[in-house]
C-alpha positions, -999 to +999 in steps of 0.1 A: +633+334+714+657+361+717+648+393+704+669+415+677+670+454+695+686+483+684+713+481+708+716+444+717+693+415+723+669+401+746+658+366+756+620+361+757+611+322+777+574+335+788+549+317+768+528+357+767+558+376+761+566+352+733+529+358+720+529+390+720+561+396+703+548+367+675+520+393+673+535+419+672+558+411+647+525+400+625+506+427+623+544+443+616+547+423+585+509+429+572+519+468+575+552+465+554+550+473+518+580+465+494+592+470+459+578+499+438+550+507+469+581+511+494+594+530+465+567+552+462+564+558+499+600+566+503+600+590+476+569+608+492+584+609+525+612+626+510+590+651+494+571+661+519+600+664+547+613+687+515+583+707+514+583+710+556+622+724+549+613+748+525+586+764+544+607+776+570+636+800+561 
């Protein structure tokens, strides 16, 4: 199994490591949002960042 990282990739061959990456991917996939829900989440994050930035002169 090859895992893509930010700066390259990592080859994982041990069964317990493959299972760990598989579980992690499944958990993250369950948390993911798409479409309108993603747009709403991103918009809210931008609003919060703007509020925090404007609070400090």
